[in-house]
C-alpha positions as CSV (number, residue, x, y, z in Angstrom):
1,M,5.4,-6.0,2.1
2,K,5.2,-2.9,2.7
3,N,5.9,-3.0,5.9
4,S,9.1,-4.4,5.7
5,R,11.5,-2.2,6.6
6,D,14.4,-4.6,4.4
7,G,11.6,-6.1,2.1
8,K,13.0,-9.3,2.7
9,S,10.0,-10.0,5.9
10,Y,6.9,-9.8,5.8
11,S,4.8,-11.7,8.5
12,T,1.2,-13.8,7.1
13,N,-1.1,-16.8,7.6
14,L,1.7,-20.0,7.8
15,A,-1.4,-21.5,5.0
16,Y,-0.2,-19.6,1.8
17,T,3.6,-18.8,2.7
18,P,5.7,-19.8,-0.3
19,P,7.8,-22.9,1.0
20,E,11.1,-21.0,0.8
21,F,10.1,-18.3,3.3
22,L,9.2,-21.1,6.1
23,R,12.4,-22.9,4.8
24,T,14.6,-19.7,4.9
25,G,12.5,-17.0,6.4
26,R,13.5,-15.2,3.0
27,V,11.8,-13.7,0.6
28,I,12.7,-14.5,-3.4
29,P,11.0,-12.8,-6.5
30,E,9.5,-16.2,-7.4
31,S,7.5,-15.4,-4.1
32,V,5.0,-13.2,-5.2
33,I,4.7,-15.3,-8.3
34,Y,3.7,-17.9,-5.1
35,S,1.8,-15.2,-4.2
36,Y,-0.2,-14.8,-6.9
37,G,-1.1,-17.9,-7.2
38,T,-2.9,-18.0,-3.8
39,V,-4.7,-14.7,-5.3
40,L,-5.6,-16.4,-8.0
41,L,-7.1,-19.1,-6.6
42,D,-9.5,-16.8,-4.3
43,L,-11.1,-16.0,-7.5
44,L,-11.9,-18.8,-8.7
45,S,-12.9,-20.2,-5.4
46,G,-14.7,-17.1,-4.0
47,K,-13.3,-18.1,-0.7
48,H,-9.1,-19.6,1.1
49,I,-8.4,-22.4,0.4
50,P,-4.9,-24.0,1.7
51,P,-2.6,-23.8,-1.8
52,S,-2.0,-27.1,-0.7
53,H,-5.9,-29.2,-0.5
54,A,-6.4,-26.5,-3.7
55,L,-3.6,-28.4,-5.8
56,D,-5.1,-32.0,-4.0
57,V,-8.0,-31.2,-5.7
58,I,-6.6,-29.8,-8.8
59,R,-5.0,-33.7,-9.1
60,G,-7.7,-35.2,-8.8
61,K,-9.3,-33.0,-12.1
62,N,-12.6,-32.1,-9.6
63,L,-12.5,-28.3,-10.4
64,L,-16.2,-27.9,-10.5
65,L,-15.5,-28.2,-6.7
66,L,-12.8,-25.7,-6.9
67,M,-15.1,-23.3,-8.9
68,D,-17.2,-20.3,-6.7
69,S,-20.9,-21.9,-6.7
70,S,-22.0,-17.9,-7.0
71,L,-20.7,-17.7,-10.2
72,E,-23.6,-20.3,-11.8
73,G,-21.8,-22.1,-14.3
74,Q,-21.1,-17.9,-16.6
75,Y,-17.4,-19.4,-17.3
76,A,-16.3,-21.6,-19.9
77,N,-14.7,-23.8,-19.2
78,E,-11.1,-23.6,-21.0
79,D,-10.8,-20.6,-19.3
80,A,-11.7,-21.6,-15.9
81,T,-9.3,-25.1,-16.8
82,Q,-6.6,-22.6,-18.0
83,L,-7.3,-20.1,-15.1
84,V,-6.8,-23.6,-12.8
85,E,-3.3,-25.0,-14.3
86,L,-2.1,-21.6,-14.0
87,A,-2.3,-21.3,-10.6
88,S,-1.7,-24.3,-10.0
89,K,2.1,-23.7,-12.2
90,C,2.2,-20.5,-9.8
91,L,1.9,-22.9,-6.7
92,Q,5.0,-25.4,-7.0
93,Y,6.5,-26.2,-4.2
94,E,10.0,-25.2,-5.6
95,A,10.8,-22.1,-6.7
96,K,12.2,-22.8,-9.9
97,D,9.6,-25.0,-11.2
98,R,7.5,-21.8,-11.7
99,P,6.6,-19.6,-14.1
100,D,7.8,-16.2,-14.9
101,V,5.9,-13.0,-14.6
102,K,6.4,-12.9,-18.7
103,F,4.6,-15.8,-19.0
104,L,2.5,-15.1,-17.0
105,L,1.0,-12.0,-19.1
106,S,0.7,-14.4,-22.0
107,A,-1.2,-16.7,-20.4
108,V,-3.6,-14.7,-18.7
109,A,-3.8,-11.8,-22.2
110,P,-6.0,-14.3,-24.5
111,L,-8.5,-14.7,-21.6
112,Q,-9.2,-10.9,-21.7
113,K,-12.7,-11.1,-23.8
114,Q,-14.0,-7.0,-23.9
115,T,-12.5,-4.4,-23.1
116,E,-11.6,-3.5,-19.6
117,V,-14.9,-2.8,-17.2
118,A,-15.9,-1.3,-14.3
119,S,-16.9,-3.5,-11.6
120,H,-20.4,-1.3,-10.8
121,V,-21.7,-2.4,-14.7
122,L,-20.0,-5.6,-14.6
123,M,-22.2,-6.2,-11.1
124,G,-25.1,-3.9,-12.8
125,L,-25.1,-1.5,-9.8
126,S,-25.6,2.1,-10.4
127,K,-22.9,4.6,-9.5
128,A,-23.0,6.3,-7.0
129,P,-21.4,10.2,-7.2
130,V,-19.1,11.1,-5.2
131,V,-19.8,13.0,-2.2
132,L,-16.7,14.5,-0.4
133,P,-16.8,14.4,3.8
134,T,-18.3,17.1,5.3
135,M,-15.9,16.9,8.6
136,L,-12.1,17.6,6.5
137,S,-9.9,19.5,8.6
138,S,-8.7,22.1,5.8
139,L,-5.7,19.3,4.7
140,G,-8.5,16.7,4.1
141,K,-10.2,19.1,2.3
142,A,-6.3,20.9,0.7
143,C,-5.5,16.9,-0.4
144,A,-9.3,16.5,-1.7
145,R,-8.3,19.1,-4.4
146,M,-5.4,18.4,-4.7
147,D,-3.8,21.7,-4.0
148,L,0.0,21.3,-3.3
149,T,0.8,24.5,-2.5
150,A,-1.9,25.0,0.6
151,V,-1.0,20.9,1.8
152,H,2.9,22.7,1.9
153,D,1.5,25.8,3.4
154,I,-0.4,23.4,6.0
155,L,2.3,20.6,7.3
156,L,5.2,23.3,7.4
157,K,2.7,25.1,10.5
158,T,2.3,22.0,11.9
159,G,5.7,20.8,12.1
160,Y,6.6,17.3,14.0
161,K,3.7,18.3,17.2
162,D,1.6,14.9,16.3
163,E,5.0,13.0,17.1
164,E,5.1,14.5,21.1
165,G,8.0,13.2,22.7
166,A,10.3,12.8,19.4
167,E,12.4,15.9,19.9
168,N,12.5,15.8,22.9
169,E,13.9,11.7,23.5
170,L,16.7,12.8,20.4
171,S,17.4,16.2,22.3
172,F,18.1,14.0,25.5
173,Q,21.1,12.1,23.5
174,E,22.1,15.2,21.7
175,W,25.6,14.3,23.4
176,T,26.1,11.4,21.6
177,Q,27.9,11.4,17.7
178,Q,25.3,9.7,16.4
179,V,22.4,11.4,17.7
180,Q,23.7,15.2,16.7
181,D,24.1,13.8,12.6
182,M,20.8,13.0,13.2
183,L,19.4,16.3,14.1
184,N,22.0,17.6,11.5
185,T,20.6,16.1,9.1
186,K,16.6,15.8,9.4
187,K,17.5,20.4,9.9
188,F,18.6,20.6,6.7
189,G,16.0,18.1,5.8
190,D,13.3,20.7,7.1
191,I,15.3,24.1,5.5
192,A,15.1,22.0,1.9
193,F,10.7,21.2,2.6
194,R,11.1,25.6,3.5
195,D,12.5,26.6,0.9
196,K,10.7,24.1,-1.3
197,D,13.7,23.1,-2.3
198,F,11.8,18.9,-2.8
199,K,15.4,17.6,-4.3
200,N,17.2,18.3,-2.0
201,A,14.7,17.6,0.2
202,I,14.0,14.5,-0.6
203,E,17.5,13.4,0.2
204,Y,18.2,14.4,3.1
205,Y,15.2,13.0,4.7
206,S,16.2,9.2,2.8
207,K,19.2,9.8,4.7
208,L,17.3,10.5,7.9
209,V,14.9,7.6,7.3
210,S,17.7,5.2,7.6
211,M,19.4,7.2,10.3
212,M,16.8,7.1,12.9
213,S,15.9,3.7,14.5
214,V,12.1,4.7,15.1
215,P,10.5,5.6,12.0
216,S,8.9,9.2,11.9
217,G,5.5,9.6,10.5
218,T,5.6,13.6,10.0
219,V,9.0,12.1,7.8
220,F,7.4,10.1,5.1
221,V,4.8,12.3,5.0
222,R,7.0,16.0,4.2
223,R,9.3,13.3,1.5
224,A,5.8,12.7,0.3
225,L,4.5,15.8,-0.1
226,S,8.2,16.4,-2.1
227,Y,7.9,13.5,-4.5
228,L,4.5,14.7,-5.5
229,M,6.6,18.5,-6.5
230,I,8.5,16.3,-8.9
231,E,6.0,14.0,-10.2
232,Q,6.7,10.8,-8.4
233,A,3.4,10.1,-7.0
234,E,4.4,6.3,-6.5
235,L,6.9,7.2,-4.2
236,A,5.2,9.6,-3.0
237,L,1.7,7.0,-1.9
238,R,4.6,4.7,-0.6
239,D,5.7,7.2,1.7
240,A,1.7,7.9,2.7
241,M,1.5,4.7,3.8
242,Q,4.4,4.0,5.7
243,A,3.3,7.2,7.4
244,Q,0.4,5.3,8.4
245,V,2.1,2.1,9.7
246,C,4.0,4.6,12.1
247,L,0.4,6.4,13.2
248,P,-2.0,4.0,12.5
249,E,-4.6,6.4,13.0
250,W,-2.9,9.6,12.3
251,P,-5.2,11.5,9.4
252,T,-2.4,13.6,7.4
253,A,-1.4,10.1,6.2
254,F,-4.9,9.5,4.9
255,Y,-5.3,12.8,3.3
256,M,-1.4,12.6,1.9
257,Q,-2.6,8.8,0.4
258,A,-5.6,10.1,-1.1
259,L,-3.7,13.2,-2.3
260,A,-1.2,10.3,-3.9
261,L,-4.3,8.0,-5.8
262,N,-6.2,11.2,-6.7
263,K,-2.5,11.4,-8.6
264,L,-2.6,8.0,-9.9
265,G,-6.4,8.5,-11.1
266,M,-6.8,6.0,-9.0
267,E,-10.7,8.5,-7.8
268,T,-12.0,5.7,-5.9
269,D,-9.5,4.6,-3.9
270,A,-8.9,8.3,-2.6
271,Q,-12.1,9.1,-1.8
272,D,-12.6,5.6,0.6
273,M,-9.0,7.1,1.9
274,L,-10.7,10.3,2.8
275,N,-13.5,9.2,4.0
276,D,-11.2,7.3,6.1
277,G,-8.7,10.3,7.6
278,A,-12.3,12.0,8.2
279,S,-13.4,9.4,10.5
280,F,-10.4,9.4,12.2
281,E,-10.5,13.6,12.7
282,A,-14.0,13.2,13.7
283,K,-12.9,10.8,16.7
284,K,-9.3,12.6,17.1
285,Q,-12.0,16.1,18.4
286,N,-14.3,13.6,20.3
287,S,-12.1,11.9,22.5
288,W,-10.7,15.4,22.8
289,R,-14.8,17.1,24.2
290,I,-14.1,14.4,26.4
């Protein structure tokens, strides 16, 4: 869904697509419940099972055929039955027949028999100490230590050079009023960002995003940092992910995701993003040497 510009369309394996999307091409709130049902099936079975096939199995009361054999029966049959029935409710063909989120929460909450336990503890694995990648750029290091001021300085110095050609294309069409408005909006956003007026930077960059036919990864990254500066880490993470959509192998997008994830207390995911960013950094430097 994060790749959808209007929030109403997305690409997926057709076997797992909510029926209403196949009929109308639109996603509705109940579509999310359907998707939750497919995730629940994956967890129970340990594999992808098309919902239509799973419902046939459920109707036939052949729950053992559905359950993941690697669990080796280490679960209460009552709990498994409840989860299977819940998945079945979520996967109803008609959207109106699916439960709402409140019902889902009330159904799954009693099944949690113990307080939350880290996955490595559940699986009996020793937790490896966090090791920072050896090859981090100055931006990567600033993101790793959550130094927002240093990140701001680096983004200012970098400018838009990672999106070569974008500014030239705009300049070529500068005579049109629409493009002139876009250039002015970008200019005011950049000035606000430079002056650490982050609320106005967000306002101008948001307007710019709605005006641009081709999204800019740099604008998303700058707005992400602006969100972090006003303690809105979730919105910052969303923008950093959008920057990655614009430029899939751009280290900066991964470093900014790591920074936002750290702010949200998701250190393991942040570490993964730092590692990915460092990998693309190394790949880029190796291509320069060649």
